[in-house]
Structures are given as C-alpha cells and as structure tokens.
C-alpha positions as CSV (number, residue, x, y, z in Angstrom):
1,X,83.2,104.2,98.8
2,X,85.6,107.2,98.8
3,X,83.9,110.5,98.2
4,X,85.2,113.9,97.3
5,X,82.9,116.6,98.7
6,X,83.4,120.0,97.0
7,X,81.4,122.4,99.1
8,X,82.2,125.9,100.3
9,X,79.5,126.1,103.1
10,X,81.2,124.6,106.1
11,X,77.9,123.9,107.9
12,X,76.5,121.9,105.0
13,X,79.8,120.1,104.5
14,X,80.1,119.1,108.2
15,X,76.5,117.7,108.1
16,X,77.1,115.7,105.0
17,X,80.4,114.3,106.3
18,X,79.0,113.3,109.7
19,X,76.0,111.6,108.1
20,X,77.8,109.7,105.4
21,X,80.5,108.6,107.8
22,X,77.8,107.0,110.0
23,X,77.0,104.8,107.0
24,X,80.6,103.6,106.7
25,X,81.6,105.9,103.8
26,X,85.0,107.6,103.5
27,X,84.6,111.3,102.6
28,X,87.1,114.1,102.1
29,X,86.1,117.7,101.9
30,X,87.5,120.7,100.0
31,X,86.0,124.1,99.7
32,X,87.4,125.5,96.4
33,X,87.8,124.4,92.8
34,X,91.6,124.6,93.0
35,X,91.7,122.3,96.0
36,X,89.4,119.9,94.2
37,X,91.8,119.8,91.2
38,X,94.7,119.1,93.6
39,X,92.7,116.3,95.4
40,X,92.0,114.6,92.1
41,X,95.6,114.9,91.0
42,X,96.9,112.9,94.0
43,X,94.1,110.7,95.3
44,X,91.6,108.2,93.9
45,X,87.9,108.8,94.5
46,X,84.9,106.7,93.6
47,X,82.5,109.7,93.3
48,X,82.3,113.5,93.7
49,X,79.6,115.6,95.3
50,X,79.9,119.0,93.7
51,X,78.5,122.3,94.7
52,X,78.2,124.8,91.9
53,X,78.6,128.1,93.9
54,X,82.3,127.9,94.6
55,X,84.3,131.0,95.5
56,X,87.1,130.7,92.9
57,X,85.4,129.1,89.9
58,X,81.8,128.2,89.0
59,X,81.2,124.6,89.6
60,X,79.8,124.0,86.1
61,X,83.0,125.4,84.6
62,X,85.0,123.1,86.8
63,X,82.9,120.1,85.8
64,X,83.2,120.9,82.0
65,X,86.9,121.2,82.4
66,X,87.2,117.8,84.1
67,X,85.2,116.2,81.3
68,X,87.4,117.9,78.7
69,X,90.4,116.5,80.5
70,X,88.9,113.0,80.2
71,X,88.1,112.6,83.9
72,X,85.2,110.2,84.1
73,X,84.7,110.4,87.8
74,X,80.9,110.1,88.6
75,X,79.7,113.5,89.8
76,X,76.5,114.3,91.8
77,X,75.7,118.0,91.6
78,X,74.4,119.3,94.9
79,X,73.2,122.9,94.6
80,X,70.6,125.5,95.4
81,X,70.1,126.2,91.7
82,X,66.7,124.7,91.3
83,X,65.4,126.0,88.0
84,X,64.7,123.5,85.2
85,X,67.3,125.0,82.9
86,X,69.9,124.7,85.7
87,X,69.2,121.0,86.1
88,X,69.2,120.4,82.4
89,X,72.5,122.3,82.0
90,X,74.1,120.4,84.9
91,X,73.2,117.0,83.5
92,X,74.1,117.9,79.9
93,X,77.3,119.5,81.1
94,X,78.7,116.3,82.6
95,X,76.8,115.7,85.8
96,X,75.6,112.2,86.5
97,X,72.9,113.2,88.9
98,X,71.5,116.5,90.3
99,X,70.1,117.1,93.8
100,X,68.7,120.4,94.9
101,X,69.3,122.0,98.4
102,X,67.7,121.6,100.9
103,X,67.9,117.9,100.7
104,X,67.4,114.8,102.8
105,X,70.6,113.0,103.8
106,X,69.0,109.6,103.2
107,X,68.2,110.5,99.7
108,X,71.7,111.8,99.1
109,X,73.1,108.5,100.3
110,X,70.7,106.5,98.2
111,X,71.6,108.5,95.1
112,X,75.3,107.9,95.7
113,X,74.8,104.2,95.9
114,X,72.7,104.1,92.8
115,X,75.4,106.1,90.9
116,X,78.2,103.8,91.9
117,X,76.1,100.7,91.3
118,X,75.2,101.9,87.8
119,X,78.9,102.8,87.0
120,X,79.8,99.3,88.1
121,X,77.2,97.7,85.8
122,X,75.1,96.3,88.7
123,X,71.3,96.4,88.8
124,X,71.1,95.6,92.5
125,X,72.3,97.2,95.7
126,X,73.5,93.8,97.1
127,X,76.9,92.4,96.0
128,X,77.3,88.6,96.2
129,X,80.6,86.9,96.2
130,X,80.4,83.1,96.8
131,X,78.8,82.7,100.3
132,X,79.4,86.4,101.1
133,X,76.6,88.9,100.7
134,X,77.1,92.7,101.2
135,X,74.4,95.4,101.0
136,X,76.1,98.6,99.9
137,X,73.5,101.0,101.2
138,X,73.1,99.5,104.7
139,X,76.5,97.9,105.3
140,X,74.8,94.5,106.1
141,X,77.1,91.6,105.7
142,X,76.2,87.9,105.8
143,X,78.3,84.8,105.3
144,X,76.6,81.6,104.4
145,X,73.4,83.3,105.6
146,X,74.7,84.3,109.0
147,X,75.1,88.0,109.8
148,X,78.7,89.3,110.3
149,X,79.6,92.4,112.2
150,X,82.4,94.5,110.6
151,X,83.9,97.7,111.9
152,X,83.6,100.9,109.8
153,X,87.1,100.6,108.4
154,X,86.6,96.9,107.6
155,X,83.4,97.7,105.7
156,X,85.2,100.4,103.7
157,X,87.9,97.9,102.8
158,X,85.5,95.2,101.9
159,X,83.5,97.6,99.8
160,X,86.6,98.7,97.8
161,X,87.5,95.1,97.1
162,X,83.9,94.1,96.0
163,X,83.6,97.1,93.8
164,X,86.8,96.2,92.0
165,X,86.5,92.4,91.9
166,X,89.2,91.8,89.2
167,X,91.6,94.7,90.0
168,X,94.8,94.5,92.0
169,X,94.6,97.4,94.5
170,X,97.8,98.8,96.0
171,X,98.1,99.5,99.7
172,X,98.0,103.2,98.8
173,X,94.7,102.8,96.9
174,X,93.2,100.9,99.8
175,X,94.4,103.5,102.3
176,X,92.6,106.2,100.1
177,X,89.4,104.2,100.2
178,X,89.5,103.4,103.9
179,X,91.1,106.6,105.4
180,X,90.9,109.3,102.8
181,X,93.2,112.3,103.7
182,X,93.8,111.1,107.3
183,X,97.4,111.5,108.2
184,X,99.8,109.8,110.6
185,X,98.7,106.3,109.8
186,X,100.5,103.3,111.1
187,X,102.5,101.6,108.3
188,X,100.7,98.3,108.9
189,X,97.2,99.8,109.2
190,X,95.8,98.2,106.0
191,X,97.4,94.8,107.0
192,X,95.6,95.0,110.3
193,X,92.2,95.4,108.6
194,X,93.0,92.7,106.1
195,X,93.8,90.4,109.0
196,X,90.5,91.2,110.6
197,X,88.6,90.6,107.4
198,X,90.3,87.2,106.9
199,X,89.5,86.2,110.5
200,X,85.8,87.1,110.1
201,X,85.2,86.2,106.5
202,X,87.7,83.5,105.7
203,X,91.4,83.4,104.8
204,X,90.6,83.5,101.1
205,X,88.6,86.7,101.1
206,X,91.7,88.8,100.3
207,X,94.5,87.6,98.0
208,X,97.9,89.1,98.4
209,X,99.7,89.8,95.1
210,X,103.3,90.0,96.1
211,X,105.0,93.3,95.1
212,X,101.7,94.8,93.7
213,X,99.0,94.8,96.4
214,X,95.8,93.0,97.1
215,X,92.6,91.8,95.3
216,X,89.4,90.0,96.1
217,X,89.9,86.3,96.5
218,X,88.2,83.6,94.6
219,X,84.5,83.1,95.3
220,X,84.8,79.7,96.7
221,X,83.7,78.2,100.0
222,X,85.2,80.2,102.9
223,X,88.3,78.8,104.5
224,X,88.7,79.9,108.1
225,X,91.8,79.3,110.2
C-alpha cells in the first residue's frame, strides 16, 4: 500500500511514518497542499491521510478541489477538529473516513486497511490467490498452509500485485508502491524483488508482460524452480 501523508506537524508525521513502515507500508510525506498536488500529479498512491490544518490551504478546500477534479483517491481525514459538524462536513465533503487526533496508531492502520479493502470490493482482510494467502493488516503470508517469510519490500510488491489482480503494472508503478519517493534506486531493483518472490512463492506468481510491465500470475498450483 502506497500512502500519501499530508501533515504539517513534523512530529506527528514522523511518528505515523515510522509506525506504518514497521507494518510494511510505503508512505511519502508532504507538509503543504501545493506539495500534495504536485505529488498526485506525478505519483500513484493507493490512499491519502489528510490533515485539515495546512499552512497554505485549508484541507477541506483541498479535498473538495480534488473531488471536483475527478480524483477518486481514498482519503482518510486525520485532524484535531473533533466537533460533530466538522466530522459531518469532512465525510460529506469527500472524505472516506475521519479520525480525530490524538489517535492510536493501530486504529489508524486498521482504518487504512478497511478503506483499501472496501475500495477493492473485498469483505475480508485476507487475500487468497490459489495456494497463496496474504493477510493485508499483519503481513502474514502462507503458501499451501505453510508460513513464508518475506522482506518488507517483497511484501509491498506482493500487496501491489494482489490489490490489482488483473492489471498490468509498469516497473515505474511498482517502484512507486515499493519505494515511494526514494531516490537513487538501482535500475534492476524491482527485478531483484520479483526474483525473490518467484523463488519463495513460485515462478508463476509474477507474469512478465513484455514491453508493458508485470501482473499477478494465474492462481494455479505453484511451480518452483
């Protein structure tokens, strides 16, 4: 899951980033509305965590503008505005969920997973693909009932493929999901992670679509080399 965090409080932002990264999530942080616009113009995100008290534009104005532009990115509003009319305004103004500060990090993570699950049309937190089972909230992976240990980047890559089971994802899209804004990546970074996934989960877990990118392989019996 690739998350855009729009939060002007650096201490709050650093705590959120540290906590969510421990759960294998990829998160990029910006502190202003203008930087959030720039991020969405250049990078794909699965979800946005939006603070309303931004220094250059009110977060509700930013959210309404995104919706008017046709942006359907799921948005979780995270704010100190706790009055009932604020919560109603946030949800009716385009927010998909509303969480009041101070908050528990475990609740934030759970709400993020519920949002992405709902957008994907899934009723359960666990994604099953043939003999492969992946729990989005815990990062637990099993293959034919046996637990498989994946590194954080491998989990992010697997999550991106499972959340888009029929889509062809370019190397750039996968890099966004796995690394976010991280710079100076090796040109073969994604290929290395795909190689590791195939070694651990079977050669057919990732299908290469020549000239276009990659997609989730057929949900058949695993084929290991």
